[in-house]
MDTraj code that builds the backbone (N, CA, C; nanometers):
import mdtraj as md
import numpy as np

residues = "MET ALA ALA ARG SER PRO THR GLY ALA PRO VAL GLU GLU PRO LYS LEU GLY VAL PRO SER LEU ASN PRO LEU PRO LEU SER ALA SER GLN GLU ALA GLN VAL ARG ASP ILE TYR TYR ALA ARG VAL ARG ALA ALA CYS ALA PRO GLU ILE LYS GLY THR ASN TRP LEU THR SER SER ALA SER LEU ALA PRO PRO PRO ILE PRO PRO SER PRO LEU THR ALA TYR ALA GLU PRO ALA PHE ALA GLU CYS ALA LEU GLY ARG THR LEU SER ILE PRO PHE VAL CYS ARG THR PRO HIS ARG ALA MET ASN SER CYS MET VAL SER HIS ALA THR GLN ALA GLU GLN ASP ALA ALA ARG GLU ASP TRP PHE ALA GLN ARG LEU GLU ARG GLN ARG GLU ARG GLU ARG LYS ALA GLN LYS LYS ALA GLY GLN GLU GLU PHE LEU ARG GLU TRP TRP GLY LEU PRO GLU LYS ASP ALA GLU THR ARG ARG ARG GLU GLU GLU LYS ALA ALA ARG ALA GLU ARG VAL GLY GLY TYR ALA ALA ARG ASN ARG VAL ARG TRP GLY GLU SER GLU ALA ALA PRO THR GLY GLU GLU THR LYS LYS THR".split()
xyz = np.array([
    [-2.3857, -5.7926, 2.2167],
    [-2.4149, -5.6608, 2.2660],
    [-2.3553, -5.5600, 2.1706],
    [-2.4317, -5.4641, 2.1258],
    [-2.3874, -5.3661, 2.0281],
    [-2.3000, -5.2614, 2.0951],
    [-2.1961, -5.2180, 2.0226],
    [-2.1098, -5.1121, 2.0738],
    [-2.1838, -4.9791, 2.0673],
    [-2.1396, -4.8842, 2.1493],
    [-2.2053, -4.7536, 2.1535],
    [-2.1087, -4.6476, 2.1029],
    [-2.1630, -4.5513, 2.0294],
    [-2.0832, -4.4391, 1.9815],
    [-2.0701, -4.3373, 2.0941],
    [-1.9807, -4.2358, 2.0798],
    [-1.9674, -4.1341, 2.1841],
    [-2.0978, -4.0601, 2.2119],
    [-2.1875, -4.0530, 2.1148],
    [-2.3150, -3.9847, 2.1370],
    [-2.4151, -4.0734, 2.2092],
    [-2.3853, -4.2009, 2.2252],
    [-2.4746, -4.2915, 2.2968],
    [-2.5597, -4.3778, 2.2063],
    [-2.5579, -4.3534, 2.0764],
    [-2.6375, -4.4338, 1.9841],
    [-2.5641, -4.5642, 1.9549],
    [-2.6355, -4.6740, 1.9408],
    [-2.5683, -4.8004, 1.9105],
    [-2.5051, -4.7972, 1.7717],
    [-2.3838, -4.8519, 1.7632],
    [-2.3107, -4.8578, 1.6367],
    [-2.3320, -4.9959, 1.5773],
    [-2.3675, -5.0002, 1.4516],
    [-2.3894, -5.1280, 1.3831],
    [-2.2540, -5.1924, 1.3560],
    [-2.2345, -5.3142, 1.4069],
    [-2.1092, -5.3849, 1.3850],
    [-2.1063, -5.4401, 1.2432],
    [-1.9857, -5.4486, 1.1837],
    [-1.9794, -5.5014, 1.0474],
    [-2.0163, -5.6489, 1.0459],
    [-2.0905, -5.6887, 0.9446],
    [-2.1319, -5.8283, 0.9297],
    [-2.0731, -5.8813, 0.8003],
    [-2.0253, -6.0020, 0.8063],
    [-1.9700, -6.0653, 0.6877],
    [-2.0825, -6.1282, 0.6078],
    [-2.0718, -6.1199, 0.4774],
    [-2.1718, -6.1815, 0.3920],
    [-2.1301, -6.3210, 0.3514],
    [-2.2075, -6.3791, 0.2648],
    [-2.1747, -6.5104, 0.2100],
    [-2.0519, -6.4929, 0.1217],
    [-1.9488, -6.5773, 0.1357],
    [-1.8260, -6.5568, 0.0600],
    [-1.8441, -6.5592, -0.0916],
    [-1.9364, -6.6379, -0.1412],
    [-1.9643, -6.6390, -0.2845],
    [-2.1090, -6.6827, -0.3040],
    [-2.1574, -6.6681, -0.4264],
    [-2.2942, -6.7106, -0.4532],
    [-2.3088, -6.8619, -0.4445],
    [-2.1984, -6.9332, -0.4634],
    [-2.1996, -7.0786, -0.4542],
    [-2.0891, -7.1210, -0.3576],
    [-2.1102, -7.1025, -0.2245],
    [-2.0028, -7.1325, -0.1299],
    [-1.9783, -7.2816, -0.1174],
    [-1.8633, -7.3147, -0.0596],
    [-1.8301, -7.4544, -0.0361],
    [-1.9320, -7.5159, 0.0590],
    [-1.9547, -7.6446, 0.0481],
    [-2.0474, -7.7073, 0.1434],
    [-1.9913, -7.6988, 0.2850],
    [-2.0786, -7.6820, 0.3812],
    [-2.0375, -7.6706, 0.5199],
    [-2.0215, -7.8093, 0.5803],
    [-1.9513, -7.8147, 0.6918],
    [-1.9375, -7.9423, 0.7618],
    [-2.0705, -7.9779, 0.8278],
    [-2.0785, -8.0978, 0.8818],
    [-2.2042, -8.1438, 0.9414],
    [-2.2442, -8.0577, 1.0608],
    [-2.1478, -8.0207, 1.1454],
    [-2.1820, -7.9381, 1.2617],
    [-2.2229, -7.7978, 1.2188],
    [-2.1593, -7.7445, 1.1141],
    [-2.1980, -7.6125, 1.0644],
    [-2.3371, -7.6161, 1.0024],
    [-2.3679, -7.7230, 0.9299],
    [-2.5028, -7.7370, 0.8746],
    [-2.6064, -7.7480, 0.9858],
    [-2.5705, -7.8131, 1.0966],
    [-2.6627, -7.8222, 1.2099],
    [-2.6876, -7.6841, 1.2703],
    [-2.5842, -7.5997, 1.2752],
    [-2.6023, -7.4631, 1.3251],
    [-2.6939, -7.3837, 1.2327],
    [-2.6767, -7.4001, 1.1012],
    [-2.7642, -7.3320, 1.0050],
    [-2.9074, -7.3806, 1.0223],
    [-2.9247, -7.5115, 1.0426],
    [-3.0584, -7.5671, 1.0600],
    [-3.1245, -7.5132, 1.1869],
    [-3.0459, -7.4960, 1.2945],
    [-3.1016, -7.4388, 1.4174],
    [-3.1496, -7.2959, 1.3950],
    [-3.0725, -7.2166, 1.3202],
    [-3.1138, -7.0792, 1.2886],
    [-3.2407, -7.0817, 1.2049],
    [-3.2465, -7.1729, 1.1094],
    [-3.3642, -7.1856, 1.0224],
    [-3.4888, -7.2194, 1.1037],
    [-3.4769, -7.3180, 1.1933],
    [-3.5914, -7.3550, 1.2770],
    [-3.6349, -7.2388, 1.3655],
    [-3.5390, -7.1658, 1.4207],
    [-3.5733, -7.0522, 1.5072],
    [-3.6457, -6.9443, 1.4284],
    [-3.6032, -6.9212, 1.3031],
    [-3.6697, -6.8201, 1.2205],
    [-3.8136, -6.8616, 1.1891],
    [-3.8345, -6.9886, 1.1580],
    [-3.9704, -7.0355, 1.1271],
    [-4.0582, -7.0289, 1.2517],
    [-4.0025, -7.0697, 1.3668],
    [-4.0810, -7.0619, 1.4905],
    [-4.1135, -6.9176, 1.5264],
    [-4.0208, -6.8252, 1.5019],
    [-4.0474, -6.6840, 1.5320],
    [-4.1568, -6.6294, 1.4412],
    [-4.1581, -6.6739, 1.3154],
    [-4.2618, -6.6267, 1.2235],
    [-4.3990, -6.6800, 1.2628],
    [-4.4041, -6.7972, 1.3250],
    [-4.5321, -6.8584, 1.3635],
    [-4.5570, -6.8487, 1.5134],
    [-4.4934, -6.7550, 1.5806],
    [-4.5086, -6.7430, 1.7258],
    [-4.6529, -6.7210, 1.7696],
    [-4.7330, -6.6392, 1.7002],
    [-4.8723, -6.6244, 1.7462],
    [-4.9506, -6.7551, 1.7419],
    [-4.9240, -6.8396, 1.6414],
    [-4.9945, -6.9668, 1.6327],
    [-4.9439, -7.0668, 1.7359],
    [-4.8154, -7.0561, 1.7725],
    [-4.7578, -7.1522, 1.8668],
    [-4.7867, -7.1113, 2.0107],
    [-4.7483, -6.9878, 2.0451],
    [-4.7557, -6.9457, 2.1853],
    [-4.8669, -6.8467, 2.2139],
    [-4.9280, -6.7922, 2.1151],
    [-5.0311, -6.6918, 2.1389],
    [-4.9715, -6.5526, 2.1497],
    [-5.0500, -6.4578, 2.1973],
    [-5.0025, -6.3194, 2.2054],
    [-4.9465, -6.2853, 2.3416],
    [-4.9679, -6.3668, 2.4443],
    [-4.9199, -6.3347, 2.5783],
    [-4.7706, -6.3580, 2.5949],
    [-4.7084, -6.4329, 2.5060],
    [-4.5671, -6.4651, 2.5231],
    [-4.4782, -6.3445, 2.5031],
    [-4.5239, -6.2429, 2.4298],
    [-4.4410, -6.1250, 2.4067],
    [-4.4167, -6.0481, 2.5358],
    [-4.5088, -6.0480, 2.6288],
    [-4.4900, -5.9729, 2.7522],
    [-4.3934, -6.0421, 2.8464],
    [-4.3843, -6.1753, 2.8416],
    [-4.2979, -6.2463, 2.9348],
    [-4.1520, -6.2413, 2.8940],
    [-4.1224, -6.2345, 2.7662],
    [-3.9828, -6.2313, 2.7206],
    [-3.9671, -6.1193, 2.6193],
    [-3.9793, -5.9972, 2.6659],
    [-3.9759, -5.8829, 2.5747],
    [-3.8395, -5.8654, 2.5110],
    [-3.7309, -5.9050, 2.5820],
    [-3.5982, -5.8855, 2.5250],
    [-3.5710, -5.9826, 2.4114],
    [-3.6349, -6.0987, 2.4124],
    [-3.6119, -6.1987, 2.3091],
    [-3.7155, -6.1932, 2.1982],
    [-3.8086, -6.1014, 2.2078],
    [-3.9200, -6.0989, 2.1133],
    [-3.8744, -6.0522, 1.9763],
    [-3.9128, -6.1238, 1.8699],
    [-3.8851, -6.0765, 1.7349],
    [-3.9793, -5.9620, 1.7015],
    [-3.9579, -5.8951, 1.5899],
    [-4.0498, -5.7877, 1.5536],
    [-4.1915, -5.8411, 1.5411],
    [-4.2918, -5.7586, 1.5736],
    [-4.4297, -5.8082, 1.5694],
    [-4.4691, -5.8526, 1.4302],
    [-4.5422, -5.9621, 1.4252],
    [-4.5843, -6.0209, 1.2987],
    [-4.7356, -6.0080, 1.2907],
    [-4.7873, -5.9593, 1.1801],
    [-4.9333, -5.9508, 1.1707],
    [-4.9938, -6.0900, 1.1745],
    [-5.1063, -6.1076, 1.2412],
    [-5.1659, -6.2412, 1.2505],
    [-5.2110, -6.2902, 1.1142],
    [-5.1919, -6.4189, 1.0934],
    [-5.2327, -6.4774, 0.9665],
    [-5.3831, -6.5026, 0.9683],
    [-5.4443, -6.5220, 0.8530],
    [-5.5876, -6.5496, 0.8513],
    [-5.6236, -6.6797, 0.9215],
    [-5.5232, -6.7663, 0.9421],
    [-5.5515, -6.8936, 1.0075],
    [-5.5826, -6.8759, 1.1555],
    [-5.5398, -6.7625, 1.2152],
    [-5.5615, -6.7415, 1.3579],
    [-5.6811, -6.6519, 1.3846],
    [-5.7723, -6.6420, 1.2898],
    [-5.8881, -6.5552, 1.3072],
    [-5.9919, -6.6158, 1.4009],
    [-5.9781, -6.7452, 1.4322],
    [-6.0742, -6.8076, 1.5215],
    [-6.0482, -6.7621, 1.6658],
    [-6.1429, -6.7870, 1.7532],
    [-6.1345, -6.7394, 1.8910],
    [-6.0687, -6.8410, 1.9839],
    [-6.0182, -6.9517, 1.9325],
    [-5.9551, -7.0521, 2.0169],
    [-5.8160, -7.0053, 2.0574],
    [-5.7633, -7.0592, 2.1687],
    [-5.6289, -7.0192, 2.2112],
    [-5.5230, -7.0788, 2.1190],
    [-5.4001, -7.0296, 2.1333],
    [-5.2890, -7.0848, 2.0563],
    [-5.2598, -7.2266, 2.1052],
    [-5.1763, -7.2975, 2.0300],
    [-5.1524, -7.4382, 2.0606],
    [-5.0911, -7.4564, 2.1988],
    [-4.9918, -7.3753, 2.2348],
    [-4.9270, -7.3919, 2.3652],
    [-5.0243, -7.3648, 2.4788],
    [-5.1103, -7.2639, 2.4618],
    [-5.2092, -7.2341, 2.5655],
    [-5.3111, -7.3476, 2.5775],
    [-5.3474, -7.4070, 2.4657],
    [-5.4440, -7.5170, 2.4668],
    [-5.3827, -7.6430, 2.5270],
    [-5.2546, -7.6705, 2.4960],
    [-5.1907, -7.7942, 2.5400],
    [-5.1443, -7.7887, 2.6848],
    [-5.1427, -7.6710, 2.7455],
    [-5.0939, -7.6574, 2.8823],
    [-5.1807, -7.7385, 2.9785],
    [-5.1180, -7.8302, 3.0513],
    [-5.1886, -7.9109, 3.1496],
    [-5.2574, -8.0334, 3.0929],
    [-5.2423, -8.0600, 2.9650],
    [-5.3054, -8.1778, 2.9048],
    [-5.1978, -8.2761, 2.8606],
    [-5.2351, -8.4022, 2.8490],
    [-5.1422, -8.5032, 2.7977],
    [-5.2075, -8.5812, 2.6850],
    [-5.2902, -8.6776, 2.7179],
    [-5.3489, -8.7646, 2.6167],
    [-5.4587, -8.6975, 2.5356],
    [-5.5177, -8.5938, 2.5885],
    [-5.6295, -8.5306, 2.5176],
    [-5.5853, -8.4228, 2.4190],
    [-5.4555, -8.3958, 2.4088],
    [-5.4074, -8.2889, 2.3197],
    [-5.4506, -8.3111, 2.1750],
    [-5.4346, -8.4304, 2.1158],
    [-5.4735, -8.4458, 1.9748],
    [-5.6212, -8.4206, 1.9488],
    [-5.7043, -8.4407, 2.0484],
    [-5.8481, -8.4251, 2.0279],
    [-5.8956, -8.2838, 2.0604],
    [-5.8520, -8.2322, 2.1734],
    [-5.8998, -8.1009, 2.2183],
    [-5.8343, -7.9882, 2.1391],
    [-5.7061, -8.0032, 2.1077],
    [-5.6295, -7.8945, 2.0446],
    [-5.6091, -7.9179, 1.8955],
    [-5.7005, -7.9861, 1.8307],
    [-5.6831, -8.0186, 1.6892],
    [-5.6767, -7.8934, 1.6021],
    [-5.7665, -7.7989, 1.6215],
    [-5.7701, -7.6794, 1.5366],
    [-5.6456, -7.5927, 1.5548],
    [-5.6038, -7.5594, 1.6803],
    [-5.4801, -7.4809, 1.6921],
    [-5.3574, -7.5564, 1.6432],
    [-5.3583, -7.6899, 1.6593],
    [-5.2444, -7.7683, 1.6118],
    [-5.2348, -7.7624, 1.4595],
    [-5.3476, -7.7722, 1.3924],
    [-5.3468, -7.7626, 1.2461],
    [-5.3070, -7.6226, 1.2007],
    [-5.3541, -7.5207, 1.2709],
    [-5.3162, -7.3835, 1.2355],
    [-5.1662, -7.3632, 1.2528],
    [-5.1098, -7.4159, 1.3619],
    [-4.9665, -7.4042, 1.3862],
    [-4.8880, -7.4778, 1.2781],
    [-4.9284, -7.6005, 1.2469],
    [-4.8571, -7.6778, 1.1452],
    [-4.8656, -7.6129, 1.0077],
    [-4.9834, -7.5630, 0.9703],
    [-4.9952, -7.5008, 0.8383],
    [-4.9132, -7.3728, 0.8304],
    [-4.9055, -7.2984, 0.9401],
    [-4.8208, -7.1788, 0.9407],
    [-4.6744, -7.2171, 0.9236],
    [-4.6294, -7.3194, 0.9959],
    [-4.4891, -7.3594, 0.9869],
    [-4.4566, -7.4155, 0.8493],
    [-4.5483, -7.4893, 0.7899],
    [-4.5247, -7.5410, 0.6550],
    [-4.5183, -7.4266, 0.5543],
    [-4.6031, -7.3261, 0.5721],
    [-4.6024, -7.2141, 0.4772],
    [-4.4766, -7.1288, 0.4899],
    [-4.4153, -7.1239, 0.6096],
    [-4.2938, -7.0443, 0.6278],
    [-4.1661, -7.1252, 0.6058],
    [-4.1751, -7.2566, 0.5999],
    [-4.0569, -7.3406, 0.5815],
    [-4.0246, -7.3508, 0.4332],
    [-3.9662, -7.2456, 0.3793],
    [-3.9367, -7.2385, 0.2364],
    [-3.7862, -7.2378, 0.2126],
    [-3.7489, -7.2534, 0.0881],
    [-3.6078, -7.2470, 0.0518],
    [-3.5522, -7.1070, 0.0752],
    [-3.6336, -7.0047, 0.0547],
    [-3.5883, -6.8672, 0.0803],
    [-3.5546, -6.8484, 0.2278],
    [-3.6312, -6.9109, 0.3147],
    [-3.6029, -6.9012, 0.4588],
    [-3.4739, -6.9755, 0.4926],
    [-3.4490, -7.0882, 0.4258],
    [-3.3223, -7.1594, 0.4466],
    [-3.2045, -7.0756, 0.3988],
    [-3.2198, -7.0097, 0.2846],
    [-3.1130, -6.9231, 0.2346],
    [-3.0877, -6.8067, 0.3296],
    [-3.1949, -6.7500, 0.3849],
    [-3.1792, -6.6397, 0.4805],
    [-3.1088, -6.6882, 0.6073],
    [-3.1397, -6.8097, 0.6517],
    [-3.0722, -6.8656, 0.7692],
    [-2.9244, -6.8882, 0.7405],
    [-2.8924, -6.9337, 0.6197],
    [-2.7515, -6.9530, 0.5828],
    [-2.6773, -6.8197, 0.5802],
    [-2.7428, -6.7148, 0.5275],
    [-2.6806, -6.5821, 0.5273],
    [-2.6595, -6.5319, 0.6694],
    [-2.7558, -6.5581, 0.7581],
    [-2.7391, -6.5200, 0.8985],
    [-2.6196, -6.5915, 0.9597],
    [-2.6028, -6.7204, 0.9274],
    [-2.4913, -6.7962, 0.9825],
    [-2.3588, -6.7366, 0.9364],
    [-2.3493, -6.7038, 0.8085],
    [-2.2260, -6.6439, 0.7585],
    [-2.2043, -6.5057, 0.8187],
    [-2.3118, -6.4310, 0.8449],
    [-2.2982, -6.2969, 0.9024],
    [-2.2491, -6.3025, 1.0463],
    [-2.2690, -6.4139, 1.1142],
    [-2.2291, -6.4253, 1.2541],
    [-2.0886, -6.4822, 1.2714],
    [-2.0097, -6.4898, 1.1642],
    [-1.8759, -6.5477, 1.1762],
    [-1.7867, -6.4691, 1.2713],
    [-1.7894, -6.3350, 1.2629],
    [-1.7056, -6.2541, 1.3515],
    [-1.7459, -6.2730, 1.4974],
    [-1.8757, -6.2807, 1.5215],
    [-1.9244, -6.3010, 1.6581],
    [-1.8782, -6.4355, 1.7131],
    [-1.8838, -6.5407, 1.6298],
    [-1.8381, -6.6723, 1.6753],
    [-1.6880, -6.6719, 1.6997],
    [-1.6119, -6.6000, 1.6163],
    [-1.4668, -6.5914, 1.6358],
    [-1.4348, -6.5238, 1.7692],
    [-1.5052, -6.4143, 1.8006],
    [-1.4824, -6.3462, 1.9284],
    [-1.5195, -6.4369, 2.0458],
    [-1.6266, -6.5142, 2.0310],
    [-1.6676, -6.6062, 2.1375],
    [-1.5621, -6.7143, 2.1587],
    [-1.5047, -6.7673, 2.0496],
    [-1.3980, -6.8672, 2.0628],
    [-1.2760, -6.8080, 2.1316],
    [-1.2394, -6.6840, 2.0946],
    [-1.1240, -6.6196, 2.1579],
    [-1.1491, -6.5983, 2.3069],
    [-1.2718, -6.5569, 2.3420],
    [-1.3046, -6.5352, 2.4829],
    [-1.2949, -6.6664, 2.5608],
    [-1.3450, -6.7762, 2.5024],
    [-1.3379, -6.9056, 2.5700],
    [-1.1933, -6.9528, 2.5836],
    [-1.1112, -6.9276, 2.4804],
    [-0.9706, -6.9683, 2.4873],
    [-0.8973, -6.8905, 2.5965],
    [-0.9257, -6.7604, 2.6097],
    [-0.8625, -6.6815, 2.7155],
    [-0.9059, -6.7302, 2.8533],
    [-1.0334, -6.7609, 2.8678],
    [-1.0840, -6.8104, 2.9957],
    [-1.0206, -6.9445, 3.0303],
    [-1.0084, -7.0314, 2.9302],
    [-0.9473, -7.1625, 2.9530],
    [-0.8009, -7.1480, 2.9924],
    [-0.7287, -7.0571, 2.9245],
    [-0.5878, -7.0363, 2.9576],
    [-0.5731, -6.9827, 3.0999],
    [-0.6615, -6.8914, 3.1394],
    [-0.6562, -6.8387, 3.2756],
    [-0.6836, -6.9460, 3.3797],
    [-0.7802, -7.0338, 3.3521],
    [-0.8106, -7.1416, 3.4462],
    [-0.6956, -7.2411, 3.4557],
    [-0.6324, -7.2720, 3.3415],
    [-0.5181, -7.3634, 3.3439],
    [-0.4025, -7.3029, 3.4219],
    [-0.3790, -7.1734, 3.4034],
    [-0.2714, -7.1054, 3.4758],
    [-0.2976, -7.1089, 3.6265],
    [-0.4231, -7.0837, 3.6650],
    [-0.4589, -7.0876, 3.8073],
    [-0.4357, -7.2267, 3.8656],
    [-0.4804, -7.3316, 3.7936],
    [-0.4614, -7.4684, 3.8430],
    [-0.3138, -7.5049, 3.8514],
    [-0.2344, -7.4582, 3.7544],
    [-0.0915, -7.4868, 3.7565],
    [-0.0263, -7.4221, 3.8791],
    [-0.0644, -7.2976, 3.9078],
    [-0.0083, -7.2301, 4.0251],
    [-0.0586, -7.2948, 4.1544],
    [-0.1860, -7.3310, 4.1578],
    [-0.2460, -7.3852, 4.2793],
    [-0.1841, -7.5188, 4.3184],
    [-0.1675, -7.6069, 4.2189],
    [-0.1160, -7.7402, 4.2466],
    [0.0345, -7.7517, 4.2255],
    [0.0991, -7.6447, 4.1834],
    [0.2437, -7.6476, 4.1630],
    [0.2848, -7.7351, 4.0463],
    [0.2050, -7.7361, 3.9409],
    [0.2358, -7.8177, 3.8235],
    [0.3410, -7.7482, 3.7380],
    [0.4153, -7.8246, 3.6567],
    [0.5172, -7.7614, 3.5714],
    [0.4527, -7.6793, 3.4598],
    [0.5284, -7.5823, 3.4110],
    [0.4810, -7.4971, 3.3012],
    [0.4710, -7.5791, 3.1725],
    [0.3863, -7.5324, 3.0814],
    [0.3770, -7.5967, 2.9500],
    [0.5038, -7.5658, 2.8716],
    [0.5444, -7.6600, 2.7880],
    [0.6600, -7.6316, 2.7046],
    [0.6209, -7.5336, 2.5938],
    [0.7196, -7.4689, 2.5365],
    [0.6953, -7.3622, 2.4385],
    [0.6256, -7.4147, 2.3135],
    [0.6575, -7.5372, 2.2730],
    [0.5978, -7.5925, 2.1505],
    [0.4474, -7.6134, 2.1672],
    [0.4055, -7.6662, 2.2812],
    [0.2627, -7.6874, 2.3066],
    [0.1891, -7.5547, 2.3112],
    [0.2486, -7.4565, 2.3784],
    [0.1857, -7.3249, 2.3873],
    [0.1747, -7.2605, 2.2491],
    [0.2788, -7.2753, 2.1652],
    [0.2758, -7.2175, 2.0307],
    [0.1664, -7.2821, 1.9465],
    [0.1522, -7.4164, 1.9557],
    [0.0483, -7.4854, 1.8800],
    [-0.0916, -7.4408, 1.9224],
    [-0.1132, -7.4231, 2.0512],
    [-0.2440, -7.3781, 2.0990],
    [-0.2750, -7.2365, 2.0519],
    [-0.1731, -7.1483, 2.0516],
    [-0.1948, -7.0114, 2.0032],
    [-0.2264, -7.0104, 1.8543],
    [-0.1586, -7.0954, 1.7760],
    [-0.1878, -7.1039, 1.6327],
    [-0.3297, -7.1545, 1.6086],
    [-0.3706, -7.2538, 1.6859],
    [-0.5053, -7.3086, 1.6700],
    [-0.6106, -7.2044, 1.7049],
    [-0.5872, -7.1256, 1.8083],
    [-0.6832, -7.0222, 1.8479],
    [-0.6890, -6.9094, 1.7458],
    [-0.5773, -6.8821, 1.6775],
    [-0.5734, -6.7710, 1.5819],
    [-0.6322, -6.8086, 1.4466],
    [-0.6476, -6.9392, 1.4204],
    [-0.7020, -6.9817, 1.2915],
    [-0.8461, -6.9378, 1.2749],
    [-0.8809, -6.8999, 1.1547],
    [-1.0193, -6.8607, 1.1252],
    [-1.1053, -6.9858, 1.1130],
    [-1.2344, -6.9661, 1.1258],
    [-1.3287, -7.0769, 1.1131],
    [-1.3259, -7.1295, 0.9702],
    [-1.3159, -7.2595, 0.9570],
    [-1.3117, -7.3189, 0.8237],
    [-1.4531, -7.3278, 0.7686],
    [-1.4716, -7.2724, 0.6501],
    [-1.6009, -7.2792, 0.5828],
    [-1.5874, -7.3834, 0.4740],
    [-1.6598, -7.4900, 0.4855],
    [-1.6491, -7.6009, 0.3915],
    [-1.5808, -7.7170, 0.4600],
    [-1.6222, -7.8349, 0.4278],
    [-1.5669, -7.9531, 0.4914],
    [-1.4294, -7.9873, 0.4366],
    [-1.3659, -8.0843, 0.4986],
    [-1.2363, -8.1312, 0.4524],
    [-1.2562, -8.2307, 0.3389],
    [-1.1675, -8.2267, 0.2412],
    [-1.1772, -8.3184, 0.1282],
    [-1.1321, -8.4573, 0.1719],
    [-1.1942, -8.5580, 0.1162],
    [-1.1568, -8.6953, 0.1471],
    [-1.0174, -8.7231, 0.0918],
    [-0.9407, -8.8050, 0.1649],
    [-0.8027, -8.8325, 0.1230],
    [-0.7971, -8.9093, -0.0087],
    [-0.8938, -8.9984, -0.0308],
    [-0.8897, -9.0819, -0.1504],
    [-0.9693, -9.0235, -0.2665],
    [-1.0156, -8.8996, -0.2539],
    [-1.0945, -8.8385, -0.3606],
    [-1.0036, -8.7951, -0.4752],
    [-1.0402, -8.8339, -0.5961],
    [-0.9642, -8.7927, -0.7140],
    [-1.0122, -8.6542, -0.7540],
    [-0.9201, -8.5599, -0.7583],
    [-0.9554, -8.4231, -0.7921],
    [-0.9450, -8.4027, -0.9423],
    [-1.0148, -8.3017, -0.9919],
    [-1.0161, -8.2738, -1.1341],
    [-0.8760, -8.2351, -1.1786],
    [-0.8287, -8.2951, -1.2844],
    [-0.6953, -8.2666, -1.3352],
    [-0.5905, -8.3629, -1.2832],
    [-0.6157, -8.4314, -1.1740],
    [-0.5209, -8.5268, -1.1191],
    [-0.5468, -8.6683, -1.1698],
    [-0.6623, -8.6903, -1.2333],
    [-0.6968, -8.8260, -1.2755],
    [-0.6028, -8.8764, -1.3844],
    [-0.5548, -8.7880, -1.4732],
    [-0.4637, -8.8319, -1.5785],
    [-0.3228, -8.8521, -1.5247],
    [-0.2844, -8.7709, -1.4260],
    [-0.1466, -8.7741, -1.3786],
    [-0.1215, -8.8904, -1.2833],
    [-0.2132, -8.9181, -1.1934],
    [-0.1914, -9.0203, -1.0917],
    [-0.2545, -9.1517, -1.1351],
    [-0.1784, -9.2628, -1.1345],
    [-0.2376, -9.3924, -1.1696],
    [-0.3276, -9.4413, -1.0576],
    [-0.4310, -9.5124, -1.0959],
    [-0.5228, -9.5685, -0.9963],
    [-0.4636, -9.6957, -0.9392],
    [-0.5291, -9.7531, -0.8403],
    [-0.4801, -9.8743, -0.7751],
    [-0.4766, -9.9930, -0.8688],
    [-0.5727, -10.0047, -0.9632],
    [-0.5763, -10.1179, -1.0555],
    [-0.4610, -10.1106, -1.1547],
    [-0.4252, -9.9882, -1.1978],
    [-0.3148, -9.9750, -1.2929],
    [-0.1828, -10.0137, -1.2289],
    [-0.1646, -9.9822, -1.1010],
    [-0.0389, -10.0171, -1.0355],
    [-0.0285, -10.1673, -1.0124],
    [-0.1427, -10.2368, -0.9946],
    [-0.1393, -10.3816, -0.9757],
    [-0.1025, -10.4529, -1.1050],
    [-0.1468, -10.3986, -1.2205],
    [-0.1193, -10.4627, -1.3484],
    [0.0280, -10.4525, -1.3860],
    [0.0958, -10.3451, -1.3445],
    [0.2358, -10.3262, -1.3846],
    [0.3307, -10.3988, -1.2958],
])
top = md.Topology()
chain = top.add_chain()
for i, resn in enumerate(residues, 1):
    res = top.add_residue(resn, chain, resSeq=i)
    for name in ("N", "CA", "C"):
        top.add_atom(name, md.element.get_by_symbol(name[0]), res)
traj = md.Trajectory(xyz[None], top)
């Protein structure tokens, strides 16, 4: 939800960009989040081919900006979702043309530039994800406090509470963790390998 200025106009929140032109590789779960954003962007670009034009009226708050129809949708047949509604085994035969139009639209929009844009969106949402984590941590702490009071459980020790606060205050790690046995550049000459230690 966007903040509002005293005049009532929405204030644009600051967005973080990509940390560098060649950022560290993301972890598997972070890559999955980027992939979800990428798929959503491609589906939004091909919404007329997938859902038709009636879907904009049912979910106006979630609607992306209007997209001009592609030449592939110039035919008078319904969109794929409208055609497939109420059918099971006959979908491949009856809905062949809308299915091909939908697939060709998605293939044409599934480009490397779209993946890069999805990655930039993921990096831009870092502050939002941090606020969401903080909100969940506060809610969890409140629920734990309530349960402790309700059941008469002992208080947490100071060390456990300090560790949880440190974990909540940490920023999101961008890039995976390095493998323990990975030889880093510059360390190969200094550290002997396992075979050298066996020979000596």
